[in-house]
N, C-alpha and C positions, 0 to 999 in steps of 0.2 A: 485590501483587495481580496475578492472572493477566490476560492479554490476552483478546481475543475468541476466539482459537483457540490450541490447544496445539501443542507442538513436533512431535508425530507427524502431526497434521493438516496443519501447515505443510509438512513434508517430503513428504507425499503430494501436496499441491497442486503443489509444485514439480516432483516427478517426473512428474505428469500433464501439466503444461505442457511440460516438456522432451520427453516422449515425443510429444506432439502436434506439436511443432515439428520433431522429427526425422522423424516420419512425413510431414509436409508437404514437407520438403526432400529427404529420402532415403526414398522409399516402399519398403515391403517387396516389393510386387508387382513382378516383373521387367518386366511389360508397361507399367508407368507410367514416363514419361520423367523423367530427371533433367537439370537444366540442364547443358548441355555446351557447350564452345566458348570464349566470350569471358570473360576473367578479370574484366572490369568487371561482368558479370552476376553472377558469384560474389560479388564484393564487395558488390553491392547486396543479394543474398540474406543475406550475413553481417551486414550492417547491420540488415536487417529482423529476423533471428534475435536479434541482440543487443538491439535495442529491446524486443522482445516478452519475452524471458527476463528482462531487467533490470527492465522495468516490472512483470512478475509477481512478481519477487523483492522489489521495494520494497513492493508491495501486501501480500504475505505478512508481511514484517517489520512493517508498520504494524498488521496484524491481530494479530500476536503481542505487540506492545508493551504493557507494563503501562499506559502513559499513554493508551491508547485505550479502556480499560475502567475508568474512574474511578468509584468508588462515590460519592464526594463531589467537587464541583468544586474545592475548595480555597478559597484566599483571593482576594478581588477584587483584581486587579492595580492598580486605581485607588484604592481606599480601604483595602485590606488587611482588609476585613470578611469574616467567616466566615458571614454571613447570606445564603446563596445558594440559588437554586432552578434546576433544570434547565429549559431551554426546549426543547432538542432533544437527546435522548440517543442516538438511533439513526440520525442522519444520516450522509451520506457527502459527501465533497468530492473533486472531481477536481483534482489538482495537476499542473502542468506541470513535469516534471523534464527534465534534459538528455537523458534516455533516452526521452522521450515522456510522454503522459498517464498518471497513476497515480491510482487511486481509493483514498482512505484514509478510515478511520472518523473522524467528527468529532462533538463535542458542543458545545452552546452553553448557557452558564449566564448567569443574570441576578443582579446584586447587589441585594438588597432595600434596602440602605442608600442607594446612589446611583442605582439604576435602570439602570445601564449593563450591557451584555452583553459577554461575551468567550468565547473558545473555549479551554478548558483544554488541549486537544490542540494547538491553534494550529499554528504552523509548526514546533514542536518535537516533533511526533509521532515517537516512536522515538528521540529524542535521549538518553534515559536508559537505553537498552539496553546492558547490560554484556556484554562478550565474554569 
């Protein structure tokens, strides 16, 4: 099953993000200053760049993942019942990664047998992505 966005859209999003970051740190206009001088300032800029590009990359991968666009929630992890209903199929969750906050798609399903809810996308969003 396809994810929320396709490969071409994902590539476009990443190129736009990369271009925006390059424009921020190395502007085209000659009259705009570029940080010069202290190496520690360059390191701080590189850290900011890395956090933003990596966070954006993780969000795009989550949007592409087949696990984020499930037609059916699957089996209840508590009862293994297939009698499920969606509670929230279009939500988003902000996760804290080692690269900063990342927004990923999230669904919440409820088992009609036991009444418990779970997230099929859970912490494993994107874990089934094949390379």
